[in-house]
NULUM-31097 format. One record per residue (C-alpha): x, y, z; residue in three letters; residue number from 1. Coordinates in Angstrom, 1 decimal, padded with zeros to 4 digits. Each point is the difference from the previous one (the first is absolute). Example, Ala and Ser with C-alpha at 12.3 -4.5 7.8 and 13.67 -1.06 7.14 Angstrom:
BEGIN
<<012.3,-004.5,007.8>,"Ala",1>
<<001.4,003.4,-000.7>,"Ser",2>
end
This chain:
BEGIN
<<028.0,000.2,-009.8>,"Met",1>
<<003.1,001.6,001.4>,"Gln",2>
<<003.3,-000.9,-001.6>,"Ile",3>
<<003.3,000.6,001.8>,"Val",4>
<<003.0,-000.2,-002.4>,"Ile",5>
<<003.5,-000.4,001.6>,"Val",6>
<<003.1,000.5,-002.0>,"Ser",7>
<<003.5,001.3,000.9>,"Asp",8>
<<000.0,002.8,-002.5>,"Phe",9>
<<-002.4,002.9,-000.7>,"Gly",10>
<<001.3,000.6,-003.6>,"Glu",11>
<<000.4,-002.2,-003.0>,"Val",12>
<<003.6,-001.2,000.0>,"Asn",13>
<<-000.5,-003.6,-001.0>,"Gly",14>
<<-002.6,-002.6,-001.0>,"Gly",15>
<<-001.4,-000.7,003.5>,"Ala",16>
<<-000.5,003.6,000.9>,"Ala",17>
<<-001.5,000.7,-003.5>,"Lys",18>
<<-002.6,-002.8,000.5>,"Val",19>
<<-000.7,001.1,003.6>,"Ala",20>
<<-000.6,003.7,-001.0>,"Ile",21>
<<-001.9,-000.8,-003.2>,"Ser",22>
<<-002.3,-002.4,001.8>,"Ser",23>
<<-000.7,002.6,002.7>,"Ala",24>
<<-001.0,002.5,-002.7>,"Arg",25>
<<-002.1,-002.6,-001.9>,"Gly",26>
<<-001.8,-001.0,003.2>,"Leu",27>
<<-000.7,003.6,000.9>,"Ala",28>
<<-001.3,000.7,-003.5>,"Asp",29>
<<-002.3,-003.0,000.4>,"Ala",30>
<<-001.5,001.7,003.1>,"Gly",31>
<<001.8,-001.8,002.8>,"Leu",32>
<<001.6,001.6,003.0>,"Ser",33>
<<003.8,-000.6,000.0>,"Val",34>
<<002.6,000.7,002.6>,"Thr",35>
<<003.5,-000.1,-001.5>,"Tyr",36>
<<002.7,-000.6,002.6>,"Val",37>
<<003.7,000.4,-000.9>,"Cys",38>
<<003.2,000.3,001.9>,"Ala",39>
<<002.1,002.2,-002.4>,"Ile",40>
<<-001.0,003.3,-001.7>,"Ser",41>
<<-000.7,001.7,-002.3>,"Pro",42>
<<-003.6,-000.8,-001.0>,"Leu",43>
<<-001.0,-000.6,-003.6>,"Ser",44>
<<-002.5,002.5,-001.5>,"Pro",45>
<<-002.2,-003.0,-000.8>,"Leu",46>
<<-000.8,-000.2,003.7>,"Leu",47>
<<-001.6,003.4,000.0>,"Asp",48>
<<-003.6,-001.1,-000.1>,"His",49>
<<-003.0,000.8,002.2>,"Pro",50>
<<-000.5,-003.7,000.8>,"Arg",51>
<<003.7,-000.6,000.8>,"Ile",52>
<<001.4,000.7,003.5>,"Thr",53>
<<003.8,000.0,-000.4>,"Ala",54>
<<002.0,-000.6,003.1>,"Arg",55>
<<003.8,000.2,-000.2>,"Cys",56>
<<001.8,-001.1,003.1>,"Leu",57>
<<003.3,001.5,-001.0>,"Asn",58>
<<002.2,-002.9,001.0>,"Phe",59>
<<003.4,-000.3,-001.5>,"Asp",60>
<<000.9,-002.8,-002.4>,"Ser",61>
<<002.0,-002.8,001.6>,"Val",62>
<<002.7,000.7,-002.5>,"Trp",63>
<<000.1,003.7,001.1>,"Ala",64>
<<000.8,-000.9,003.6>,"Asn",65>
<<003.7,000.7,000.7>,"Gly",66>
<<000.1,-002.3,003.0>,"Asn",67>
<<000.2,-003.6,-001.4>,"Pro",68>
<<-001.4,-001.5,003.3>,"Phe",69>
<<-002.9,002.4,000.1>,"Ala",70>
<<-000.7,-000.7,-003.7>,"Ala",71>
<<000.1,-003.7,000.6>,"Ala",72>
<<-002.4,000.3,002.9>,"Ala",73>
<<-002.4,002.1,-002.0>,"Gln",74>
<<000.1,-002.4,-002.9>,"Gly",75>
<<-000.7,-003.1,002.2>,"Ile",76>
<<-002.8,001.4,002.2>,"Trp",77>
<<-000.9,003.7,000.1>,"Phe",78>
<<-002.4,000.4,002.9>,"Ser",79>
<<-000.7,003.7,-000.6>,"Arg",80>
<<-001.3,-000.9,-003.4>,"Ala",81>
<<-002.5,-002.5,001.4>,"Arg",82>
<<-001.2,002.4,002.6>,"Lys",83>
<<-000.4,002.8,-002.5>,"Ala",84>
<<-002.1,-002.2,-002.3>,"Leu",85>
<<-002.1,-001.2,003.0>,"Glu",86>
<<-000.7,003.7,000.8>,"Asp",87>
<<-001.1,000.6,-003.6>,"Ile",88>
<<-002.3,-003.1,000.0>,"Leu",89>
<<-001.7,001.0,003.3>,"Ala",90>
<<-003.6,001.1,-000.6>,"Gly",91>
<<-000.4,-001.3,-003.5>,"Leu",92>
<<-003.2,-002.0,-000.6>,"Pro",93>
<<000.4,-003.5,001.4>,"Glu",94>
<<-001.6,-002.2,-002.7>,"Arg",95>
<<000.8,002.2,-003.0>,"Glu",96>
<<003.7,000.5,000.3>,"Thr",97>
<<002.7,-002.0,-001.7>,"Ile",98>
<<003.8,000.7,000.1>,"Val",99>
<<002.0,-000.5,-003.1>,"His",100>
<<003.8,-000.3,000.3>,"Phe",101>
<<002.0,000.7,-003.1>,"His",102>
<<003.6,000.7,001.1>,"Gln",103>
<<001.5,-000.1,003.5>,"Trp",104>
<<003.7,-000.9,-000.2>,"Thr",105>
<<001.5,003.4,-000.6>,"Lys",106>
<<-001.2,001.7,003.1>,"Ala",107>
<<-003.1,-001.6,001.7>,"Phe",108>
<<001.4,-003.5,000.8>,"Ser",109>
<<-002.3,-003.1,000.5>,"Pro",110>
<<-001.3,001.5,003.3>,"Ser",111>
<<-002.8,001.7,-001.9>,"Val",112>
<<-001.6,-003.3,-000.8>,"Phe",113>
<<-000.9,-000.3,003.7>,"Ala",114>
<<-002.0,003.3,000.0>,"Ala",115>
<<-003.3,-001.1,-001.5>,"Pro",116>
<<-000.4,-002.7,002.6>,"Ala",117>
<<-000.5,002.5,002.7>,"Arg",118>
<<-003.4,000.9,-001.5>,"Tyr",119>
<<-000.8,-003.3,-001.6>,"Gly",120>
<<000.4,001.3,-003.5>,"Phe",121>
<<000.8,-002.3,-002.9>,"Pro",122>
<<003.1,000.8,-002.1>,"Ser",123>
<<001.5,-000.8,-003.4>,"Ile",124>
<<003.6,000.1,-001.1>,"Val",125>
<<001.0,000.5,-003.7>,"Ser",126>
<<003.0,-002.0,-001.1>,"Leu",127>
<<001.8,002.5,-002.2>,"His",128>
<<003.1,-002.0,000.9>,"Asp",129>
<<000.7,-003.1,002.2>,"Tyr",130>
<<000.8,001.6,003.3>,"Phe",131>
<<-002.9,-001.7,001.7>,"Leu",132>
<<001.9,-003.2,-000.1>,"Val",133>
<<003.6,000.7,-001.3>,"Cys",134>
<<002.6,001.9,002.0>,"Pro",135>
<<001.5,001.8,-003.0>,"Asn",136>
<<-003.4,000.5,-001.6>,"Gly",137>
<<000.9,-001.2,-003.5>,"Ala",138>
<<000.2,-003.7,000.6>,"Tyr",139>
<<003.3,000.3,-001.9>,"Tyr",140>
<<003.6,-001.0,000.7>,"Arg",141>
<<001.9,003.2,-000.9>,"Tyr",142>
<<003.5,-001.4,000.3>,"Ala",143>
<<-000.9,-002.8,-002.4>,"Glu",144>
<<-002.1,002.2,-002.3>,"Lys",145>
<<-003.0,-002.4,-000.1>,"Arg",146>
<<-003.4,-000.5,001.6>,"Pro",147>
<<-000.1,-001.9,003.3>,"Cys",148>
<<-001.2,-003.6,000.3>,"Asp",149>
<<000.0,-000.6,003.8>,"Val",150>
<<-002.8,000.4,002.6>,"Ala",151>
<<000.2,003.5,001.6>,"Pro",152>
<<001.2,000.0,003.6>,"Met",153>
<<001.3,-003.6,-000.3>,"Ser",154>
<<003.5,-000.7,001.1>,"Leu",155>
<<001.2,000.2,-003.6>,"Ser",156>
<<-001.7,003.4,-000.3>,"Cys",157>
<<001.3,001.4,003.2>,"Val",158>
<<003.6,-001.0,-000.7>,"Thr",159>
<<000.0,001.1,-003.6>,"Ala",160>
<<002.1,003.1,-000.9>,"Pro",161>
<<-002.8,001.1,-002.3>,"Cys",162>
<<-000.5,003.7,001.0>,"Asp",163>
<<000.6,002.8,-002.5>,"Arg",164>
<<002.1,001.9,002.6>,"His",165>
<<001.8,-002.1,002.6>,"Ser",166>
<<-000.2,-002.9,002.5>,"Ile",167>
<<-000.8,002.6,002.7>,"Val",168>
<<-003.0,001.2,-002.0>,"His",169>
<<-001.1,-003.6,-000.5>,"Lys",170>
<<000.2,-000.5,003.8>,"Ala",171>
<<-002.2,003.0,000.7>,"Val",172>
<<-002.4,-000.9,-002.7>,"Arg",173>
<<-000.3,-003.5,001.4>,"Thr",174>
<<-000.9,001.4,003.4>,"Leu",175>
<<-002.6,002.2,-001.7>,"Arg",176>
<<-001.3,-003.0,-001.8>,"Gln",177>
<<-000.4,-001.8,003.3>,"Thr",178>
<<-002.0,002.9,001.3>,"Ala",179>
<<-002.1,000.1,-003.2>,"Thr",180>
<<-000.8,-003.7,000.2>,"Ser",181>
<<-001.0,000.3,003.7>,"Arg",182>
<<-002.4,002.9,-000.5>,"Val",183>
<<-001.6,-001.4,-003.1>,"Thr",184>
<<-000.6,-003.4,001.6>,"Val",185>
<<-001.5,001.9,003.0>,"Gln",186>
<<-002.3,001.8,-002.5>,"Ala",187>
<<-001.3,-003.3,-001.3>,"Gly",188>
<<-003.1,000.1,-002.2>,"Ala",189>
<<-000.5,003.7,000.6>,"Ser",190>
<<002.9,000.6,-002.4>,"Leu",191>
<<-000.5,-000.6,-003.7>,"Ser",192>
<<002.7,-000.1,-002.7>,"Val",193>
<<-000.5,001.8,-003.3>,"Leu",194>
<<002.3,-001.0,-002.8>,"Asn",195>
<<000.6,002.4,-002.9>,"Val",196>
<<000.3,-002.9,-002.5>,"Ser",197>
<<-000.6,-003.7,-000.2>,"Ser",198>
<<003.6,-000.5,-000.8>,"Phe",199>
<<001.1,001.6,003.3>,"Ala",200>
<<-002.6,-002.1,001.9>,"Glu",201>
<<001.5,-003.2,-001.5>,"Ser",202>
<<003.5,001.0,001.2>,"Val",203>
<<-000.7,000.3,003.7>,"Val",204>
<<-003.5,-001.3,000.7>,"Asp",205>
<<001.3,-003.2,001.6>,"Arg",206>
<<001.9,002.0,002.6>,"Phe",207>
<<-003.1,002.0,001.2>,"Ile",208>
<<-002.1,-001.3,002.9>,"Pro",209>
<<-003.2,-001.6,-001.3>,"Lys",210>
<<-002.3,002.0,002.2>,"Asp",211>
<<000.8,003.2,-001.9>,"His",212>
<<-002.6,000.4,-002.8>,"Ala",213>
<<001.6,000.5,-003.5>,"Arg",214>
<<-001.1,002.4,-002.7>,"Phe",215>
<<001.5,001.1,-003.3>,"Val",216>
<<-000.5,003.6,-001.2>,"Val",217>
<<002.3,001.2,-002.8>,"Pro",218>
<<001.4,003.5,000.5>,"Ser",219>
<<-001.4,002.9,-002.1>,"Pro",220>
<<001.7,002.2,-002.5>,"Ile",221>
<<-000.9,003.5,-001.0>,"Glu",222>
<<000.5,000.4,-003.8>,"Val",223>
<<-002.2,002.2,-002.1>,"Glu",224>
<<-001.9,-001.9,-002.7>,"His",225>
<<001.5,001.7,-003.1>,"Gln",226>
<<001.3,-001.0,-003.4>,"Ala",227>
<<002.7,-002.7,000.1>,"Pro",228>
<<003.6,000.9,-000.3>,"Val",229>
<<001.3,-000.3,-003.6>,"Pro",230>
<<002.8,-002.3,001.1>,"Val",231>
<<001.3,-000.5,-003.5>,"Ala",232>
<<001.1,003.7,000.0>,"Ser",233>
<<002.0,-000.5,003.2>,"Asn",234>
<<003.5,-001.5,000.2>,"Asp",235>
<<001.0,-000.2,003.7>,"Ser",236>
<<-000.9,-002.9,002.3>,"Phe",237>
<<-000.8,000.9,003.6>,"Leu",238>
<<000.8,-001.3,003.5>,"Phe",239>
<<-001.8,001.9,002.8>,"Ala",240>
<<000.5,-001.0,003.6>,"Gly",241>
<<002.4,-000.1,002.9>,"Arg",242>
<<003.6,-000.7,-001.1>,"Leu",243>
<<000.9,-003.1,002.1>,"Thr",244>
<<001.5,-003.3,-000.7>,"Glu",245>
<<-003.2,-002.1,000.2>,"Glu",246>
<<-001.7,002.2,-002.6>,"Lys",247>
<<002.2,-001.5,-002.7>,"Gly",248>
<<000.9,003.4,-001.4>,"Val",249>
<<003.7,-000.6,-000.2>,"Arg",250>
<<-000.5,-003.0,-002.3>,"Leu",251>
<<-002.4,002.0,-002.1>,"Leu",252>
<<002.5,002.9,-000.4>,"Ala",253>
<<002.7,-002.5,-001.1>,"Glu",254>
<<-002.3,-001.6,-002.6>,"Val",255>
<<-001.1,003.3,-001.4>,"Ala",256>
<<003.5,001.4,-000.2>,"Arg",257>
<<001.4,-003.1,-001.7>,"Asp",258>
<<-002.9,-000.1,-002.5>,"Ala",259>
<<000.3,003.8,-000.6>,"Ala",260>
<<-003.6,000.5,000.9>,"Leu",261>
<<-001.1,003.3,001.6>,"Pro",262>
<<-001.1,-000.4,003.6>,"Leu",263>
<<-001.3,002.6,002.5>,"Thr",264>
<<000.4,-000.8,003.7>,"Ile",265>
<<-002.3,002.1,002.2>,"Ala",266>
<<000.4,-000.3,003.7>,"Gly",267>
<<002.5,000.2,002.8>,"Glu",268>
<<001.7,-002.4,002.3>,"Gly",269>
<<003.4,-001.5,000.9>,"Pro",270>
<<000.8,-001.0,-003.6>,"Leu",271>
<<-000.5,003.4,-001.5>,"Leu",272>
<<003.6,001.1,-000.2>,"Asn",273>
<<001.1,-003.3,-001.4>,"Glu",274>
<<-002.7,000.0,-002.7>,"Leu",275>
<<000.9,003.6,-001.0>,"Arg",276>
<<003.5,-001.3,-000.9>,"Gln",277>
<<-001.5,-002.3,-002.7>,"Phe",278>
<<-000.3,002.9,-002.4>,"Gly",279>
<<-000.6,-000.7,-003.7>,"Arg",280>
<<-003.6,-000.8,-000.5>,"Thr",281>
<<-000.9,-000.1,003.7>,"Val",282>
<<-001.4,003.2,001.5>,"Asn",283>
<<-000.8,000.4,003.7>,"Cys",284>
<<-002.4,002.8,000.9>,"Thr",285>
<<000.1,-000.4,003.8>,"Gly",286>
<<-003.3,000.4,002.0>,"Trp",287>
<<-002.9,001.5,-002.0>,"Leu",288>
<<-003.3,001.3,001.4>,"Asp",289>
<<-003.3,-001.3,-001.3>,"Gly",290>
<<-000.3,002.6,-002.9>,"Thr",291>
<<003.5,-000.5,-001.2>,"Ala",292>
<<-000.1,-003.8,000.2>,"Leu",293>
<<-003.3,000.0,-001.9>,"Ser",294>
<<001.7,002.1,-002.8>,"Gly",295>
<<002.9,-002.4,-000.2>,"Val",296>
<<-002.3,-003.0,000.0>,"Thr",297>
<<-002.0,001.3,-003.0>,"Arg",298>
<<003.2,000.4,-001.9>,"Arg",299>
<<001.0,-003.6,000.5>,"Ser",300>
<<-000.1,-003.0,-002.4>,"Arg",301>
<<-000.6,-002.5,002.9>,"Ala",302>
<<000.3,-000.3,003.7>,"Leu",303>
<<002.3,-002.6,001.5>,"Ile",304>
<<-000.7,-001.6,003.5>,"Phe",305>
<<002.9,-002.5,000.5>,"Pro",306>
<<-000.2,-000.6,003.8>,"Ser",307>
<<001.6,-003.1,001.5>,"Thr",308>
<<-002.0,000.1,003.2>,"Trp",309>
<<-003.7,-001.0,000.5>,"Tyr",310>
<<-001.4,003.5,-000.6>,"Glu",311>
<<-003.5,000.1,001.5>,"Thr",312>
<<-001.4,002.5,-002.5>,"Gly",313>
<<001.5,002.0,-002.8>,"Gly",314>
<<-002.2,003.0,-000.5>,"Leu",315>
<<002.4,001.6,-002.5>,"Val",316>
<<-000.7,-003.0,-002.3>,"Val",317>
<<-003.8,000.7,000.1>,"Leu",318>
<<000.6,003.7,-000.6>,"Glu",319>
<<002.0,-000.8,-003.1>,"Ala",320>
<<-002.6,-002.5,-001.3>,"Leu",321>
<<-002.8,002.5,000.6>,"Ala",322>
<<001.8,002.4,-002.4>,"Gln",323>
<<000.5,-002.5,-002.7>,"Gly",324>
<<003.7,-000.7,000.8>,"Ile",325>
<<001.1,-003.6,-000.2>,"Pro",326>
<<002.1,-001.5,002.8>,"Val",327>
<<002.7,-002.5,000.7>,"Ile",328>
<<-000.6,-001.5,003.4>,"Val",329>
<<001.8,-002.5,002.3>,"Ser",330>
<<-002.0,-003.2,000.7>,"Arg",331>
<<001.0,000.3,003.6>,"Ala",332>
<<-002.3,002.9,000.7>,"Thr",333>
<<-003.7,000.6,000.5>,"Ala",334>
<<000.1,002.3,-003.1>,"Ala",335>
<<000.3,-003.2,-002.1>,"Ala",336>
<<-003.7,-000.4,000.6>,"Glu",337>
<<-000.7,003.0,-002.3>,"Phe",338>
<<002.0,-001.3,-002.9>,"Val",339>
<<-001.2,-002.3,-002.8>,"Val",340>
<<003.4,-001.2,-001.3>,"Asp",341>
<<000.5,001.1,-003.6>,"Gly",342>
<<-003.3,002.0,-000.1>,"Val",343>
<<000.4,003.1,002.2>,"Asn",344>
<<003.6,-000.6,001.0>,"Gly",345>
<<002.5,-002.7,000.8>,"Tyr",346>
<<000.7,-002.1,003.1>,"Leu",347>
<<003.6,-000.9,000.8>,"Val",348>
<<001.7,-002.0,002.7>,"Asn",349>
<<001.7,002.1,002.7>,"Pro",350>
<<003.7,000.5,-000.6>,"Gly",351>
<<-000.2,-001.4,-003.6>,"Asp",352>
<<002.0,002.5,-002.0>,"Gly",353>
<<-000.4,-001.8,-003.3>,"Gln",354>
<<-003.8,-000.1,000.3>,"Ala",355>
<<000.0,003.7,001.0>,"Leu",356>
<<002.1,000.9,-003.0>,"Arg",357>
<<-002.3,-002.1,-002.3>,"Ser",358>
<<-003.1,001.8,001.3>,"Ala",359>
<<001.6,003.4,-000.4>,"Leu",360>
<<001.1,-000.7,-003.5>,"Met",361>
<<-003.5,-001.3,-000.9>,"Ala",362>
<<-001.6,003.3,001.2>,"Leu",363>
<<002.7,002.0,-001.8>,"Ala",364>
<<-002.1,-000.9,-003.1>,"Asp",365>
<<-002.5,002.9,-000.4>,"Lys",366>
<<-002.8,-002.1,-001.5>,"Ala",367>
<<000.1,-002.6,002.8>,"Arg",368>
<<000.2,002.7,002.7>,"Ala",369>
<<-003.0,001.7,-001.5>,"Ser",370>
<<-002.0,-003.2,-000.1>,"Gln",371>
<<000.8,-000.9,003.5>,"Met",372>
<<-000.7,003.6,001.2>,"Gly",373>
<<-003.5,-000.2,-001.5>,"Thr",374>
<<-000.6,-003.3,001.8>,"Glu",375>
<<001.3,001.4,003.2>,"Ala",376>
<<-002.4,002.9,-000.1>,"Tyr",377>
<<-003.0,-002.2,-001.0>,"Arg",378>
<<000.6,-002.6,002.7>,"Leu",379>
<<000.5,002.5,002.8>,"Tyr",380>
<<-003.1,002.1,-000.8>,"Trp",381>
<<-002.1,-003.1,-000.4>,"Ala",382>
<<000.5,-000.5,003.8>,"Asn",383>
<<001.5,003.2,001.4>,"Pro",384>
<<001.5,000.1,003.5>,"Gln",385>
<<-001.3,003.4,000.9>,"Thr",386>
<<-000.4,001.6,003.5>,"Ile",387>
<<-003.8,-000.4,-000.4>,"Gln",388>
<<000.4,-003.8,-000.6>,"Val",389>
<<002.4,-000.2,002.9>,"His",390>
<<-002.3,001.9,002.4>,"Thr",391>
<<-002.9,-002.3,-000.8>,"Asn",392>
<<002.1,-003.0,000.6>,"Asn",393>
<<001.2,001.4,003.3>,"Leu",394>
<<-003.6,000.7,001.1>,"Leu",395>
<<-000.9,-003.6,-000.6>,"Thr",396>
<<002.9,-001.1,002.1>,"Val",397>
<<-000.8,002.4,002.8>,"Tyr",398>
<<-003.6,-001.0,000.2>,"Arg",399>
<<001.0,-003.7,000.1>,"Thr",400>
<<002.6,000.6,002.7>,"Val",401>
<<-002.4,002.0,002.2>,"Leu",402>
<<-002.8,-002.5,-000.4>,"Glu",403>
<<002.2,-002.9,000.8>,"Arg",404>
<<001.7,001.7,002.9>,"His",405>
<<-003.1,001.2,001.8>,"Trp",406>
<<-001.9,-003.2,-000.6>,"Ser",407>
<<002.6,-001.7,002.3>,"Gln",408>
<<-000.1,002.6,002.7>,"Val",409>
<<-002.7,-000.1,002.8>,"Pro",410>
<<-002.4,003.0,-000.2>,"Pro",411>
<<001.0,001.0,003.6>,"Glu",412>
<<003.7,000.5,-000.6>,"Gly",413>
<<003.3,-001.1,-001.5>,"His",414>
<<000.6,-003.1,002.2>,"Ala",415>
end
C-alpha cells in the first residue's frame, strides 16, 4: 500500500499539521511507504524516515502574497499545485495508492482534489475544520460570536458578514467554496470523508454529498505513559491554544481575574496584547514549544477549554487527561466527548461565565482536584488514543476505501 499525505505545512504548527505528520510517521513505522507532500517548508524531523519520501513544493502561503489579487487567485484555484501533485502521483502503483488530504487552504487550494482523478486513485479528506463545506472554515459567525445555524452556501450564508477578517475575505472564500464544491462533486464516490470526531461529523454531515463515504478516526496524541501529575500540589489553571475570540479565552481571563485564581495562558494570537493587560493573577507566556508547554502543563491544577465554536477535536484536552490533569470543557466542542461531567472534569455551556467560575472554584479544592485527576488518568489509559491505535484505525479505513473503489472500476481502466 502506498500512502500519499497532502498538507500545507511540513512542520508542526497546529493541530492539522501535527496529525498529518504524526500519521505519516506512524504509517512508516508500521511498514508502509509514505509520500508526504507539503507546500511550505521547513520539514519536521519526524519525516526523516527511510519509508517516507518528503516532497516540499516551496509555494508561498496565500497570506504571504503581497499582491491581493494574486493571493485571491491562488486561494481559489492554484493550478500549479494541482500539476505538481499530479507529477508526484505519476508512476505510483495503480491499485495500491491512496491520497489523503489533511490541509489545503493555506497554500494548495481546492485544485489539488482534482489530481488523484488523473490516475484513478481514491482519496480521503480529513475534516480538521469545516472548510470542506463552510467558506470561513469554522461554521461560526464571528461578528455575532456564536456558531452558525444556516446551510453553507445558501443565500443566508453567502450574504452573512460572518468572516473573521472582512467582507472582501468572505467574498474570496465564497468563490473558493464554490470551487471546492465543484471539484468534490466531480470526485464523487472516489472521495471519502474522514471526521476526527463523532461530534464534528454531526455538525456538518448533512451538508456533505451522500456519495462520499464517511469514517470517524480520532486524532492521536503523543504523551509518555508516566506517573500522573500531582495536581493538588499545583496552583495555576491553564489555557493552551490560539488566542482568538472564538476560543473563549477572554471570558476565562475575566473570570479568573475576578475570582483571584491563578491562570496561565500559553499561546499567541490577536488577543495576546489585550490579555497581557489583565495582570493580577493572569499570566501570558506567549507561544511555547512542545517541551516548554509540557513543563507548564505538568505544573497546572487543571486545563480549561472554553471554546464557543464547534471545535472538531481538542488534542490538548486529551494530553491533559493522559497526565492525570482534570479539565473544564465547553459542551460546544468535540472534546466534550472525553469528559465524564463531575468525574474527570466539568462540562460548561459556552460563554457561561458563572458556570465557568463554579467549575474553577470546585477544582480550587485540592482534594477534589486530586480525585478528578486520578479518574482522568485512569479513564484515559483504559482506552489510550496513541499513534499506534490511530495507525491501526487508518489502515482499516485505507483497506476499506481501496477495496470499495477498485471493486467499482472495470479491470481494463478507469472509465
